[in-house]
Backbone bond lengths (Angstrom), bond angles and torsions (degrees), N, CA, C in turn:
res aa  C-N    CA-C-N  psi(-1)  N-CA   C-N-CA  omega(-1)  CA-C   N-CA-C  phi
1 M - - - 1.441 - - 1.523 108.82 -
2 D 1.315 116.14 127.15 1.450 122.27 179.68 1.524 109.70 -92.58
3 L 1.335 116.50 111.66 1.464 120.07 -178.93 1.519 111.84 -67.95
4 G 1.333 117.61 -23.89 1.454 120.84 178.53 1.518 112.81 -66.45
5 A 1.341 116.61 -20.46 1.464 120.34 179.25 1.529 111.60 -79.42
6 I 1.308 117.35 -16.69 1.463 121.59 178.01 1.524 107.60 -84.17
7 P 1.333 118.05 120.42 1.476 120.27 -175.08 1.528 114.33 -54.49
8 L 1.318 118.11 -38.21 1.458 120.80 -179.92 1.527 110.79 -59.78
9 F 1.318 117.09 -46.49 1.459 120.67 -178.64 1.527 111.55 -71.63
10 S 1.309 116.09 -31.98 1.461 119.74 176.19 1.527 110.60 -64.28
11 M 1.335 116.21 -44.13 1.466 120.07 178.26 1.533 111.25 -65.80
12 L 1.324 117.06 -40.02 1.461 120.08 177.85 1.526 110.93 -63.47
13 R 1.323 117.13 -40.69 1.465 120.99 178.00 1.528 109.83 -62.01
14 D 1.340 116.77 -43.22 1.464 120.41 178.18 1.521 111.38 -64.15
15 R 1.316 116.68 -41.39 1.474 121.29 179.92 1.530 110.37 -64.51
16 L 1.322 117.05 -43.44 1.464 120.43 178.84 1.526 110.81 -65.21
17 G 1.326 116.97 -38.03 1.460 120.35 176.79 1.525 111.74 -63.48
18 Y 1.332 115.41 -41.68 1.460 120.68 177.52 1.530 110.41 -62.01
19 L 1.325 116.86 -47.47 1.467 120.51 -178.18 1.524 111.41 -65.93
20 N 1.317 117.45 -35.61 1.458 121.31 175.94 1.528 110.32 -63.02
21 E 1.323 116.74 -45.91 1.462 120.91 178.69 1.526 110.92 -65.26
22 R 1.319 118.12 -37.66 1.468 121.13 179.32 1.530 110.18 -64.92
23 Q 1.331 117.18 -40.81 1.460 119.71 177.63 1.530 110.63 -63.72
24 R 1.346 117.30 -35.79 1.463 120.77 178.09 1.530 110.69 -64.77
25 V 1.334 117.02 -43.60 1.468 121.58 -179.95 1.531 110.50 -64.68
26 I 1.317 117.07 -42.04 1.469 120.56 179.52 1.532 110.29 -65.65
27 A 1.333 116.87 -40.34 1.467 120.35 177.71 1.532 110.46 -63.19
28 E 1.325 116.53 -36.76 1.472 120.58 176.26 1.527 110.27 -64.24
29 N 1.325 116.53 -40.17 1.464 120.33 177.57 1.531 111.01 -60.73
30 V 1.329 115.82 -46.69 1.467 120.48 -178.52 1.529 110.37 -64.60
31 S 1.326 116.79 -41.11 1.466 119.15 -178.14 1.527 111.98 -68.41
32 N 1.321 117.58 -21.63 1.466 121.08 177.94 1.523 112.63 -103.20
33 S 1.315 116.99 23.49 1.472 119.99 -176.87 1.528 112.74 -66.45
34 D 1.332 118.10 -18.34 1.461 121.38 178.26 1.524 112.74 -108.26
35 T 1.318 118.48 5.77 1.459 121.93 -178.46 1.524 109.68 -81.80
36 P 1.325 117.50 121.49 1.470 119.35 -179.86 1.535 111.61 -61.01
37 G 1.328 115.69 135.10 1.453 121.66 176.54 1.517 115.57 77.00
38 F 1.320 118.19 4.84 1.471 120.24 -178.09 1.523 110.29 -76.66
39 T 1.321 115.43 133.13 1.460 122.02 175.72 1.520 108.07 -109.48
40 P 1.327 118.56 125.12 1.468 119.73 -177.66 1.529 111.49 -68.55
41 G 1.307 114.97 156.41 1.456 121.14 178.25 1.516 111.08 -120.18
42 D 1.297 115.07 169.76 1.457 122.57 174.60 1.516 106.76 -156.11
43 L 1.300 117.86 170.60 1.453 121.71 178.40 1.516 109.96 -99.97
44 K 1.319 115.16 152.55 1.459 118.95 172.53 1.521 107.07 -62.69
45 P 1.327 117.92 147.52 1.468 119.96 -179.23 1.525 111.92 -59.45
46 F 1.319 115.41 144.41 1.464 122.62 178.19 1.529 108.09 -75.04
47 T 1.315 116.53 124.18 1.456 120.98 178.91 1.526 109.60 -127.77
48 F 1.305 115.49 159.82 1.452 121.10 178.88 1.524 110.97 -60.77
49 S 1.335 116.52 -43.56 1.469 119.46 -177.72 1.528 111.66 -65.79
50 S 1.335 118.18 -37.24 1.467 119.86 177.88 1.529 110.51 -68.65
51 A 1.328 116.87 -34.50 1.464 119.98 176.93 1.524 110.54 -66.44
52 M 1.327 116.84 -37.66 1.464 120.20 178.23 1.527 110.59 -68.41
53 Q 1.324 117.57 -37.36 1.465 121.02 176.35 1.528 109.89 -62.12
54 G 1.340 116.18 -43.08 1.453 120.57 178.28 1.514 112.18 -64.64
55 A 1.317 116.77 -36.94 1.462 120.73 179.05 1.521 110.89 -65.29
56 K 1.337 116.72 -39.46 1.461 120.16 177.95 1.516 110.92 -66.68
57 A 1.332 117.17 -38.55 1.458 121.17 -178.70 1.522 112.06 -68.92
58 T 1.338 117.11 -39.59 1.465 119.71 -178.36 1.512 112.40 -80.53
59 A 1.324 118.32 -16.71 1.462 120.06 179.34 1.517 111.29 -64.84
60 M 1.333 117.87 -29.81 1.451 122.13 -178.28 1.527 112.44 -103.52
61 A 1.308 118.48 2.59 1.460 121.72 -177.64 1.528 110.68 -76.86
62 P 1.339 117.36 144.08 1.460 119.46 176.72 1.521 110.59 -66.73
63 V 1.317 115.74 147.25 1.454 121.65 -177.18 1.528 108.85 -125.95
64 A 1.333 116.95 136.98 1.461 121.37 175.70 1.523 107.87 -77.74
65 T 1.339 116.79 110.09 1.456 120.85 -176.67 1.527 113.10 -97.16
66 Q 1.326 117.29 -11.74 1.456 122.62 178.59 1.526 108.81 -127.02
67 P 1.340 117.85 151.37 1.466 119.57 -178.12 1.531 113.52 -59.97
68 G 1.330 118.87 -26.70 1.463 121.92 -178.89 1.509 114.53 -82.02
69 H 1.320 117.90 -7.41 1.460 120.76 -179.21 1.518 110.49 -69.67
70 I 1.320 115.09 147.78 1.457 121.01 177.23 1.525 107.97 -91.77
71 T 1.327 115.96 131.71 1.464 120.45 179.20 1.521 108.61 -72.24
72 P 1.342 118.57 130.43 1.468 120.30 178.26 1.520 110.75 -60.20
73 P 1.352 117.87 145.72 1.470 120.28 -177.04 1.521 113.88 -56.55
74 H 1.335 118.40 -38.03 1.462 119.76 -178.25 1.521 112.01 -70.64
75 A 1.334 118.70 -21.01 1.461 121.36 -179.74 1.520 111.60 -78.28
76 R 1.328 117.28 -19.00 1.456 120.52 -179.54 1.521 112.45 -80.36
77 Q 1.300 116.96 -18.80 1.450 120.76 -177.40 1.522 110.43 -85.38
78 S 1.321 114.78 158.59 1.460 120.20 176.77 1.523 109.83 -68.41
79 T 1.321 115.94 145.32 1.460 119.65 178.08 1.525 111.38 -84.20
80 Y 1.314 116.68 -7.16 1.464 120.91 -179.00 1.515 109.49 -106.89
81 K 1.307 116.27 137.26 1.461 121.81 -178.30 1.518 110.10 -100.17
82 S 1.327 114.59 129.83 1.451 120.87 177.63 1.520 108.76 -83.23
83 I 1.325 116.24 137.25 1.455 120.75 176.27 1.520 107.95 -115.05
84 R 1.317 116.28 141.33 1.459 121.14 178.43 1.515 108.89 -82.61
85 T 1.323 115.58 131.53 1.458 120.44 -179.23 1.519 109.41 -129.08
86 K 1.292 116.21 143.20 1.454 121.07 174.52 1.523 108.25 -85.18
87 D 1.314 116.10 132.13 1.452 120.19 174.63 1.521 108.64 -84.49
88 S 1.308 115.56 -176.38 1.465 120.08 -173.74 1.525 113.30 -74.59
89 E 1.326 118.21 -15.26 1.460 120.63 -177.15 1.526 109.52 -133.20
90 T 1.327 115.74 146.13 1.461 121.53 173.62 1.521 107.44 -130.99
91 T 1.323 116.14 129.98 1.462 120.08 -179.69 1.520 109.82 -80.62
92 L 1.317 116.41 174.45 1.467 121.67 -178.36 1.529 111.77 -63.67
93 D 1.323 117.85 -28.86 1.467 119.79 179.48 1.535 112.67 -84.51
94 G 1.341 117.23 4.33 1.462 120.83 175.99 1.515 115.01 91.84
95 N 1.322 117.86 -1.05 1.459 121.05 179.14 1.525 108.77 -79.11
96 S 1.333 116.05 130.93 1.470 118.94 -177.31 1.525 112.75 -117.44
97 V 1.326 117.27 24.82 1.459 120.50 176.88 1.526 109.17 -82.86
98 V 1.324 115.97 127.28 1.465 121.58 174.82 1.529 105.56 -112.06
99 L 1.322 115.99 111.78 1.464 120.09 -173.77 1.521 113.08 -59.91
100 E 1.322 117.77 -36.17 1.466 120.12 179.66 1.529 110.69 -62.16
101 E 1.333 116.95 -43.05 1.460 120.56 179.24 1.524 111.34 -67.34
102 E 1.321 116.69 -38.38 1.464 120.27 178.58 1.529 110.94 -65.80
103 M 1.325 116.95 -38.75 1.462 120.06 178.51 1.529 110.97 -67.34
104 M 1.338 116.60 -35.02 1.469 119.32 176.23 1.529 110.28 -66.50
105 R 1.334 117.05 -41.49 1.466 120.66 176.92 1.519 110.77 -62.61
106 M 1.330 116.42 -42.41 1.466 120.32 -179.78 1.523 110.36 -64.16
107 S 1.321 116.86 -41.54 1.464 120.91 178.42 1.528 110.77 -63.21
108 E 1.332 116.53 -43.25 1.464 120.57 177.98 1.527 111.32 -62.32
109 A 1.331 116.40 -44.41 1.468 120.37 179.34 1.526 110.40 -63.77
110 R 1.312 116.88 -39.46 1.468 120.80 179.80 1.530 110.93 -65.72
111 M 1.330 117.56 -42.81 1.468 120.37 178.39 1.530 110.81 -63.33
112 N 1.324 116.81 -41.88 1.462 120.24 177.72 1.518 111.36 -64.72
113 Y 1.333 116.78 -38.59 1.462 121.26 178.30 1.534 110.17 -64.14
114 D 1.323 116.41 -45.74 1.466 120.57 178.55 1.524 111.50 -61.41
115 A 1.337 116.76 -39.94 1.464 120.23 178.57 1.519 111.19 -65.15
116 A 1.325 117.21 -41.33 1.474 120.65 179.45 1.528 110.66 -66.15
117 I 1.321 117.66 -40.86 1.472 121.37 177.81 1.526 109.92 -63.60
118 S 1.323 117.27 -43.00 1.454 121.45 178.63 1.526 110.87 -61.41
119 F 1.321 116.62 -43.20 1.466 120.77 178.42 1.527 110.64 -64.12
120 Y 1.326 116.68 -39.73 1.462 121.62 177.60 1.532 110.19 -61.82
121 Q 1.326 116.36 -46.55 1.464 120.40 -179.40 1.524 111.49 -63.48
122 K 1.320 117.50 -41.90 1.466 120.47 178.82 1.531 110.85 -65.44
123 S 1.305 117.34 -37.74 1.466 120.97 177.50 1.526 110.61 -65.63
124 M 1.326 116.55 -40.76 1.473 120.00 177.85 1.530 110.41 -64.16
125 N 1.332 117.00 -39.76 1.464 119.98 177.92 1.524 111.61 -63.34
126 L 1.331 117.04 -37.38 1.471 120.15 176.46 1.526 111.34 -64.51
127 I 1.318 116.80 -40.68 1.474 120.00 178.53 1.525 109.80 -65.88
128 R 1.326 117.14 -42.35 1.474 120.14 178.03 1.533 110.94 -61.81
129 L 1.330 115.83 -41.55 1.466 120.20 178.54 1.525 111.24 -63.09
130 A 1.313 116.55 -41.56 1.464 121.26 -179.99 1.535 111.39 -68.65
131 A 1.328 116.85 -29.06 1.462 120.65 -177.15 1.530 112.87 -85.81
132 K 1.332 117.91 -9.30 1.464 121.19 179.64 1.536 110.11 -66.83
133 P 1.312 115.78 143.04 1.471 118.03 173.83 1.533 110.42 -65.40
134 A 1.307 116.09 150.86 1.462 120.97 -179.39 1.530 111.03 -61.56
135 G 1.307 116.49 139.50 1.453 121.56 176.16 1.510 114.40 89.27
136 R 1.289 119.41 1.53 1.475 121.11 179.98 1.482 111.68 -108.10
């Protein structure tokens, strides 16, 4: 049984991928907090309609079905686009990373990630329960 064919699990996989990429962008912001002229980035919010657009785009994308296949260049890139955002403060050297705001974003992303993982685990438990033979 392919869990990717079940829409619920497909959406959860997309949501987890988005949250993983968002944590990467926030970590990049924090690591460049002392870089002159650095502008922090963030991802556009994850929405149902954007997930459906991504599902339509990947449905027709080539897939490497054998280990010797070469992955297409567009498949190696992230499906989420980072946008540069100005934070509330900019230092004299042009850096606009505010560590407190980045930590709040990271905490929010982590809570959302934990919630998605919990929902995934509960869904898997329901499938396991449904697949059990009667009387066990």
